N, C-alpha and C positions, 0 to 999 in steps of 0.2 A: 500278302506275305506274312508268314509267321514271325512274331516278335520274340527274340531270344533275350531273356532277362537274367540278371545275376541275382540269385537269392541267398547265396552263402559264400563265405570266405574262410579260408584256412591258411594262416601265414606262419612261416618258419624262417625267421630272418636273424642275421647276426646282431641286430640291435633290438630284438624283441620277439618273443614267441606269442602268437595270438594277435588278434586284431587290435585291441586297445593298447597293449603294451608296445607293439610296433608303431602304432600311429602316434602315441604320446612321445616316444623316443624320436620319431621323425620330426614332429613339430618342435620339440625341444632342442633338436640338433645334437642328440646323443649318438655318438658313433659306436659301431660294433667292430671297427677295424683296430687291430693290434698286432703285435709281433706274434708270429706263429709259435705256439707252445707245444705242439704235438711231436715235434722232432727238432733237431738242431739244424738251423738253416744257415749257419755261419759260412758254409762253403758254397752257397747257392747264388749269391749276388743280390738276392732280394728276400725279404722275410716278412712283409706286411700282408695281412689278409683279413677279410671279414669272417671271423670264426663264430660258430654257434657253440657257446660254452655251457649253456644251462639246459640242454636237451637230455632228458633221462630216457635212453632207449629202452631200458628194462621196464619202465613204467608205461611208455607209449606204445610198445610193440608186444604183441602176444609172444609168450616164451618160446613157442614152437617155431616162430619165424626168425628169432634172433640168429640161430646158426645158418639161416638160409639167405640172409639179406645184407647188402652193403648199407653203409650209413645213409646214402642218398635215398635208398628205398624206404628206410625207416622214416626219414623226413617226409617222403611222399605219402606213406600210409598215415602218418599223424596228421599232415595237412589236409588230406582228403577227408579223414574222419571229422576233423574240426569243421571243415566246410559243410559237411552234411549235417552236423549238429547245429551249426549256425543257421542253416536253412530249415531246421526242424523237419528233416527228411528221415523217415524210417524206411530204408529200402525194402524191408520184408513185407511192407504193405503195398508195394507197387509191383507192376508187371516186370519180371526180370529182363525180358527182351525189349522193354521200353526205356531202359537205362543203359547208357554207354560211358566209355572212359576214353579220353583223348589226352595223351601226355606228350611232353617233350623232354629230351634228355640229350646232353652234349657229350658226357664222358662215360656213361654206363657205370658199372660198379667198380670203379678204379681201385679203391682201397681193398675191397674184398679180393679182387683179382691179383693185386700186388702180393698179398699174403699167400695166396695159393700158388702163384708162380715161384715165390721164394721157397715154399715147401717142395715144389717139383724139382727145382735146381739143387736143393741142398739135401733132400731126403729121398726123392723118388716119387713116381707117379701114384703109388699106392697111398701116399699121404695127402693127396689133393682131394678136397671136398667134392662130393658128388654135386653139391649145389652150385659149384662153379659153372656148371653147364648152362645155368640161366641167370645167376646172380650178376654176371658181368654185362648182360645184354641190355641194349637201349630200350627194349620194349618191356622190360621186367616190371616197371612201375605200373604200366597199364594192366598187365596180367595180375599182379598182386592185388591191386585195388579192385579189379573186376571180380576176382575170386572171393576176396574178403567180404564184399558187399553184395554178391550175387547179381552183378550187372552183366547181362549177357547180350546186350544190344550192340550196335555198330561201335567199334572201338579202333583206335589207331595209336601209333607212336611216331613222332616226327623228330628229325635230327637236322637242325640248322643253326647250331652254335647259339649265339645270343638271340638270334631272331626266332628260334624254335618255339619259345613259349608263346609268343604272339600268334605264330602259325597254328599252334594247338588250339588256342581260343577261337581263332577264325574257323578252324575245321569243326570245332564243337558247335559253333553257331550254324554251320552248314548242316551238320548232323541233325540238329534240332529242326531246322527248316525242312529237312527231308522226312520228318515224321517221328523222330525219337523224342520222347517227352522230356527227358532229363539227361544231362551229360556232366560228369565230373571231369574237369579239365585244368590244365596248368603244367607246371614244370618245376623241377628242383635239380640241383647238381651239387656235387661235392668231390673235390679232388685235392685234398690238403694232406695227403700222405707224401712220402719222399718221391715216389715215382710220378704221382699226379702233379706234384709241384714242379718237378723237372720238365714235365711235358708242357706245362703252362709257360714256364720261362722260355722254352724253346721257340714259342711263337713270336718272341721279340717285342711284345707290347706291354709287358708287366713293368711297372715303375718300382724302383728300389726306394723311393723317397715319399711317395704319397699320390693320392688320386685328386687331381685338380683339372677337370675337364674345362675346356674353353679358356683356360687361364694362359697368360703369357709364359708361365712356367710349366705348362702341361708336359709331362714326360712319360705318359702311359697310364695304365689303370692298375688298381689294386684288385685282385680276384677275391671272391667271397664264396660262401656256400649257402644253400637254402633255396627258398623260392615261395611259391604260393599256389594254392588250388582254389578253383571257383566251382560253384554249382550253377550251371547254365540251364535254364528251363524254357520251354514253350510257355508263354504267358497264360494260355488257356489251361494247360495242364497244371501249372502252378496254382491257378485260382481254384481249380477243382479240388486240390488237396488242402485248400484254405491257407495259402501262404500269407504270412503276416507282414513281411517286409521285403521290399525290392530295392537293391542298391542302385540299379540302373540297367540300361539296355546296351547290348553290344550292337551298335548302330552301323558301324562300317569296318571293313577289313580289306586290306590289299597286300600283296607281296610282289616284289620285283627282284631282278638280279642285276648286279653291276656288269658292265661289259668286261671283256678280257683285258688284262693289263696291257697298256700300250695302245688301246683303242682310242680313237678320237671322240667316241660317244661319251656323254656325261654319265656320272654315277646314277644309280636307279632310285635313290632315296626320294628325290623330289617327285618322281612319278608315282611312287608308292603313296606318298601323302595325298597327291591329287586324286588318285584312284579311290583311296579310303574315304576322302571327303565326298566324292561323287557317290560312292556306295551308300553313304549315310544321308545323302541329299542335303548336304550343308555347303555353304559358301565359306571361304576363309574367315570372313568377319564373324561367323557364328561360333568359332572356336574360342574358348575362354582360357585355355592353357595347353601347352605342349610339354609332355614328359619326354625329354630328349634321350637319345641313345647314349650320348656323352662318352665317347670312346676314350677320351683322355689323350689320344694320339693327335698331335697338332694338325697333320694333314686331314685326318678324318673329322676332327672338330671343325676345321675350316669348311669342309664339304657339307657338314650338317648345318652349320650356321648359314651358309649360302642357300641351301635348299629351303630352310625355314624362312629366311628373308625374301626369297624369290616368291614363295607361295603367299605369305601373309603380309609382306611389306616390311621394310626395315624397322626393327624394334617395335612391331605392331601387336605382338601377342606375348603374354608372359610365358617364359620358358623355365623349366625347372629340371633338376636331376637329383632327386633325393638319394639315388644310389651311391652318392659320394659318402654316405654314412654306412653302407653295407658292403661296398665293393661290387664289382660286376659279377652277377650270379649265373652268367651263361643262360641256359634255358629257363632258369628260375627268375631272371631279371625282368623279363617282359611281364609275366603274370604278377610279380610283386608291384611293378609300376601300374598295371591295370587296377590292382587292388587299391593302391594309393590314390589313383585318379577317381575311383568310385567313392573313396572316403572324402576326397576333396569336394565331390559333388554333394555328398551327404552333409558335410559340415561347413561348406562355403569358405574354404581356406586352401591356399596353395603353399605347400611346404617350400622352404628355402633350399638352395644348393649350398652345402657347406664346403669350405676349403677353397673357394675361388675368390681371388682378390682383384686381379686386373685382367680385363679382356683386351685382346688385340684390337686395334682400331678398325680392322676390317670385319670383325665379328658383329654384325648389325642385328643383334638379338637382345631382347629385354630379359636377361637372366635374373630370376628372383634370387637375391642373395641376402645374407645377414639375418633377416626376419621373415617369418611366414607372411603372406599377403592375403588379407581377408577380403573376399568378394564372392559374389554368386558365381558358381561354376555349373553351367548347364551342359556343356559339351567339352570333352577333353580328348586330346589326341595323344596316343602313346606310340613311340618309335623304338625300333630295335634293329641293329645290324649284326649279322654274323660274319665271322671271318670267311673269306673266299667269296664274298659278294652277295650274301643274303640280305634283303631288306624287308621289313614288315611294318605295317601301321594298323593300329586299331583305334576306332572312335567309340568312346562310351558316352552315353547321353542320359541325362536325368529322366526318370520314368514318371510320367504325369498321368498315366492311364487309370 
């Protein structure tokens, strides 16, 4: 079986742009969550979000693409390019049909579309940008990355809300195993314009006071923007081009769906964990840390804590949720957690979960709080759940080949 390894990372997060800035902020507990500054939220009922405030689109994006792209696509183009640079890949030296792109997106080009619809309603259709035809679309990031870097191999776009980013990485591994040498994969999202913000609030899970998953005071999550991209390669192809560093292996992946509301059957997260571990050939005792989905919604937190305790035993594996420093990034959340897990493997440290004080007595998990925990990390499990029942699990493993 082909081994799919991660050779490059590109991170665009509210608490840091790039690998080392994000990682230092995460270990130091520096939050990227603040009151939204892009518009007045005083009438919305909630106004906290993980905003990226230091991204210079004019510097990161070719000038000809600026009028064509939503902010989320600009994040995707930057993160993909940074991941390729980190992997020391020059796409022009590789076979175009041996490189693919698999991305996830939950919102599409919300801000771009909102502006164009405003023109349509106020000025008429002749004022709507021709680029609206694709800038709104969920697959636009796959297309733009593919075009920019000449990657004509098997490519996909997946939509599964918060779980979509892990699904993209899982499909990237499948693509590599089916014979494509290199795949750029990951996800980003951004919907912090008035329309996007209203749509997020309509879901009923956004907290007006803060993001405290698993806490007795959990009241929902704080949304964020951004995400991460990875370069996933066949190990033999990576060696042929003389790769210098490997972050780790995508060792296991699984996805499940929850039963319909009212069904007596249990949620599907535990099954996703068990299938991902089996896919990786690991026993629960082999896992050194779990990066939790951490929805921040009390019932969903309880379900996740029960699933983790059922698979690993009560408080038997460290659990962390560094996303409390960024907010939930939807399709970008899973890839950013996978990147954090790979950095945990690299540096032997588990980041802490900020903002959690007291766990309910029935949450039998060892949640890493207050300070990072230093220990060898050989295998890490990353979880994500999307609204309407999506569950996904990825296992990353230290590469010792």
